[in-house]
C-alpha positions in Angstrom: 83.7 88.6 108.9 87.0 89.2 110.7 90.3 87.5 109.9 91.7 85.5 112.9 95.0 86.5 114.3 97.2 84.3 116.6 100.2 85.9 118.3 103.0 83.3 118.1 105.7 85.5 119.8 105.7 88.8 121.6 109.0 90.1 122.9 110.5 93.5 123.5 111.9 93.4 119.9 109.2 91.7 117.7 105.6 90.6 117.6 105.0 87.6 115.3 101.3 87.0 114.3 99.8 84.4 112.0 96.7 85.8 110.2 94.0 83.4 108.8 91.4 84.7 106.4 88.3 82.7 105.5 86.9 83.6 102.1 85.6 87.2 102.4 87.2 87.8 105.8 89.0 91.1 106.4 91.3 92.7 109.0 89.2 95.8 109.4 90.8 99.2 108.9 93.9 99.6 110.9 97.2 101.6 111.1 100.5 99.9 111.6 102.4 101.3 114.6 105.6 99.5 113.7 107.7 98.6 110.7 106.7 95.1 109.6 107.4 92.1 107.3 104.8 89.9 105.8 105.5 86.2 104.8 102.6 84.7 102.8 102.1 81.0 103.6 99.8 80.5 100.6 99.7 82.1 97.2 96.5 84.1 96.8 95.0 87.5 96.2 93.9 90.2 98.7 91.9 93.4 98.2 93.8 96.3 99.7 91.5 99.2 100.7 93.4 102.4 101.6 93.3 106.1 101.0 94.3 105.6 97.4 91.2 103.4 96.8 90.9 99.6 96.3 93.2 97.3 94.4 93.8 93.6 94.2 97.3 92.3 95.1 98.6 88.8 94.4 100.8 87.5 97.2 103.1 84.4 96.6 103.9 81.8 99.2 107.3 82.4 100.7 107.8 85.8 98.9 108.1 88.3 101.8 107.7 92.1 101.7 108.2 94.9 104.2 106.4 98.1 104.9 107.2 101.1 107.2 105.1 102.1 110.2 102.1 104.3 109.5 100.5 102.1 106.7 96.7 102.4 107.1 94.6 99.9 105.3 92.1 97.0 105.3 92.9 93.7 103.7 90.1 91.4 102.4 90.6 87.8 101.2 89.0 87.6 97.7 90.0 83.9 97.2 87.5 81.0 97.4 89.8 79.4 100.0 91.5 80.3 103.3 94.4 82.6 102.9 97.2 82.8 105.5 100.3 84.9 106.2 102.7 85.6 109.1 103.4 89.2 110.1 106.5 90.2 111.9 106.3 93.6 113.6 109.7 95.2 114.5 109.7 97.2 117.7 
């Protein structure tokens, strides 16, 4: 099952997308073309699948993190409830 993405803003400088993951939903493997910031809206755990393997990462509501362009991964909601975050891509 795929996570749902809703683009909230798309300008020449940023793309702001809200991601909603039903239990078990995933992004699908992808590579980030831009630096980005993630702002979790709910505290929960995601499974990160990347070239290093699989690991579970707890994300806390309102505690942002940033990554550089080139990150390649798949994210899976392992919670028994919908998980959401906002992603801000910097162009």
